[in-house]
C-alpha positions, 0 to 999 in steps of 0.5 A, spaced: 457 425 565 463 423 561 465 429 556 464 424 550 456 423 552 456 431 553 458 432 546 454 426 543 448 429 546 450 436 544 450 434 537 444 430 537 441 437 539 444 441 534 442 436 528 435 435 531 433 441 526 438 442 521 435 448 517 435 452 524 442 450 525 444 453 518 440 459 519 443 460 526 450 459 523 449 464 517 451 470 521 457 467 524 459 465 517 458 472 514 462 475 521 468 470 520 469 471 513 468 479 514 474 479 519 478 475 514 477 479 508 477 486 512 484 484 515 486 482 507 484 489 505 487 492 510 494 489 509 493 490 502 492 498 503 498 498 507 502 495 502 499 499 496 501 505 500 508 503 501 509 501 494 506 507 491 512 511 495 517 506 495 521 511 491 522 516 496 528 513 501 528 514 508 534 519 508 531 523 502 527 530 502 523 531 496 522 539 494 517 541 489 514 547 486 507 550 489 503 551 483 497 555 482 491 556 477 492 562 472 488 563 466 486 555 466 494 553 466 498 551 472 503 555 474 509 556 479 506 560 485 512 565 487 519 564 484 520 557 481 524 552 484 531 552 479 537 548 478 541 554 481 537 553 487 538 545 488 546 546 486 547 551 492 543 546 497 549 542 500 553 548 501 547 552 505 545 546 509 550 542 513 545 536 514 545 535 507 549 530 503 548 531 496 542 533 492 539 529 485 535 534 480 530 533 474 526 536 469 522 533 464 518 535 458 516 532 451 521 532 445 521 530 438 527 526 436 530 525 429 535 521 426 535 520 418 528 519 416 526 516 423 522 520 428 520 519 435 515 523 440 516 522 447 518 524 454 525 526 456 528 527 462 534 532 464 537 529 470 544 529 474 549 524 473 546 519 479 540 518 475 541 511 475 542 510 482 535 514 483 532 509 478 535 503 483 532 506 489 525 507 486 525 500 485 520 500 479 524 497 473 529 492 472 533 489 466 529 484 463 530 477 467 534 480 472 534 475 478 530 477 484 536 476 489 541 479 485 543 487 487 542 492 482 548 496 480 548 502 475 552 498 470 547 493 470 542 498 466 547 500 461 546 496 455 551 500 450 556 506 452 556 509 458 551 514 462 554 522 462 558 524 468 558 530 473 563 534 469 558 533 463 552 535 467 556 541 470 558 543 463 552 543 459 554 538 454 550 536 448 550 528 450 544 523 451 542 516 453 537 513 449 532 508 452 533 501 449 526 501 444 528 508 442 535 506 440 532 501 435 526 505 433 531 511 431 537 507 428 534 501 426 539 496 429 545 500 427 550 502 432 548 508 435 554 510 440 557 516 438 552 518 433 548 524 433 540 525 433 536 532 433 532 533 439 527 539 439 532 542 433 538 541 438 543 536 436 545 531 441 551 526 441 548 519 443 553 516 448 549 510 451 543 506 450 540 503 456 539 495 456 532 492 455 528 494 462 521 491 465 517 493 470 518 490 477 511 488 478 508 484 473 501 487 473 505 494 471 508 491 465 502 492 461 501 499 462 508 502 462 514 503 457 520 503 460 524 502 454 522 509 451 526 515 453 531 520 453 536 522 458 539 529 458 544 532 462 539 537 466 543 543 465 543 542 457 536 540 458 534 547 461 538 551 457 535 548 450 528 545 451 525 550 455 522 557 453 522 560 460 526 557 467 522 551 468 521 548 476 526 543 478 524 537 482 530 536 487 531 530 492 536 532 498 539 526 501 540 527 509 547 525 512 543 523 519 536 520 518 534 522 525 535 529 524 530 530 518 526 536 521 533 540 522 535 539 515 528 541 512 529 547 517 536 549 514 533 548 507 527 552 508 531 558 511 536 557 504 530 557 499 526 563 503 533 567 503 533 566 495 526 567 494 525 573 498 520 570 502 519 574 509 514 573 515 507 575 514 503 579 519 502 573 523 509 571 523 508 565 518 512 564 512 508 563 505 513 558 502 512 557 494 515 550 495 514 544 499 518 539 502 516 531 503 519 526 506 517 518 506 515 519 514 510 525 512 507 521 506 507 514 509 504 517 516 498 520 512 497 515 508 497 509 513 493 513 517 487 513 512 488 506 511 488 504 518 481 508 518 479 504 513 481 498 516 477 500 522 471 501 519 471 495 516 473 491 522 467 495 526 462 492 520 465 485 521 464 485 529 457 488 528 456 481 523 459 477 529 454 480 534 448 479 530 451 472 529 452 471 536 445 474 538 442 469 533 445 463 537 443 466 543 436 466 541 436 459 538 439 456 544 433 460 548 428 457 544 432 450 545 432 451 552 424 452 552 423 446 547 427 441 551 424 443 558 421 437 560 428 433 557 432 438 562 427 436 568 428 428 566 436 429 566 436 433 573 431 428 576 435 422 575 442 425 577 444 430 572 448 436 576 447 443 574 454 444 571 452 438 566 446 442 563 451 448 563 456 444 559 451 441 554 448 447 552 454 451 552 457 446 548 452 446 543 453 454 542 460 453 541 459 447 536 454 452 532 460 457 532 465 453 531 461 450 525 460 457 522 467 459 524 470 453 519 465 455 514 466 462 514 474 461 514 473 458 507 468 463 505 473 468 507 479 465 503 475 465 497 473 472 498 480 475 498 481 474 490 474 477 489 476 483 494 483 484 491 480 485 484 475 490 486 480 494 490 486 494 484 489 488 487 490 491 494 488 485 498 493 480 502 491 474 506 495 474 512 495 467 515 495 469 522 488 472 521 485 465 520 486 462 527 484 469 529 478 469 526 476 462 528 478 464 535 473 470 535 467 465 533 469 461 538 469 466 543 462 469 540 459 462 541 461 462 548 459 469 550 452 468 547 451 461 549 453 462 557 446 465 559 441 460 555 446 455 558 445 458 565 438 459 565 437 451 563 441 449 569 437 453 574 430 450 572 426 447 577 426 439 576 419 438 578 416 444 574 420 442 568 417 435 569 410 438 569 412 443 563 408 441 556 
């Protein structure tokens, strides 16, 4: 029997009951659509995790203060992580190249009759390098293929220097919109403003910025801000010693654990932390690397993807069982037809090919429709998952291949059963 005749016979068998065919393929459609949507959600979850922690470079160790609740307020556990702690890290830890430090708080700015309430940042002279590394904002209209430099963020004047940070100079850099609001279009460079009743000389204004992500541009205000030397901010903007966020840059990325051990030993000595009865240290700080964060978060994303994949597999198995059930019914209904074909010379393998091809055509049709439904479902899944769904083109042939394999696997038994019928008994079947 030629392949063409086998295909035509299989198509006639499928089309003999269209309603049953449609209901049979429904399980495959749902399963294939689930596979595509699941892979898209998994890709989106991984991309979201990486985007959330892209500010942390592969050579960086972020040090933060451990906190505890005290009288309804969050306070430092143990001694606070201070500016002096951060300054001494490069000397105490030989594997650390340099450190970045920052503090933040609220400030009331005034120039003439104009006032502004906003958040300030006390930073070191390399703050703009950190902004570039975070990758969250850029100058308005900046070309995607053009590398960013600290100079690209300066609209007027300059940023403060290491000497000004070490000296605690009363200088500041304003955000683009903050400068407009305070000076109403006048040149702010070398003018003075009051920040929390402390006088400060404006030495620079950032250029107009925008969020790199289009979705973040509605909810962020990158042009409102005040940058101060961290030493000046600590001396003048806090009633008590604030805790400082410290980012240590390691010389060799392969020795992150050794660098963390050096930093921990230095901070334990400064904070007077000793081993407890069990020989363990109860630190009042914690260290985070990109590998630490991504490892835990990606493991959670992988578990989430595995759960969704299991649900998709269950849908495909249910669809496959539906195909097997329908094919067994079809064999029973067409027993006399099978007997006639075998009586006139059809071989067992011809019967197997016919029924197996019917099962594959059912699964292929369901697979194609499932792909269409899955692709259309991805935007809906993204909207329900904070836009975290990314369609991988490789998932389409994968899902289609799985649907064909399902049809082949669950259609094999009915096909073999049909081929093993006794022709004489089949002809007598009513």
